[in-house]
C-alpha positions, 0 to 999 in steps of 0.5 A: 502521590498520583499524577493529575490525569488532566496533564495528559489531555491533548489539544485535537487541533495541535494533534492534527497539525502534528500529524500533518507535519509528519506526513508532509515531512515523509513525502518531502523525504521521498521527494528528496530521494526521487530528485537525487535518484530520478531513475528510481521512479521508473525502474521499480523493484520487481516483486518476489516470484511468490508474490508475482504468482499470487497476483497472477492468480488474483483474477484467474486461478488455473490450478486444478486443485484450487478450492475457489473456482476460477473466473471463467475466461473469456467471459460469456460476453467476451466469447460471443 
């Protein structure tokens, strides 16, 4: 005997409410953590060395072997 597929229908409004409740609960969990440890909000966690290097190259890549040329720094407008 096969199951009736109509039993799998989900009310869109209920689904939206459920997702909103889950997002709210996740935010409140973060808030509870920040209230318990306020130093976490300003301390931050330093990025790994490799990630910092990649971010450093995002706007200016001074590697001579780079396949993408670096942005000119300073720009022509800034130099004049």
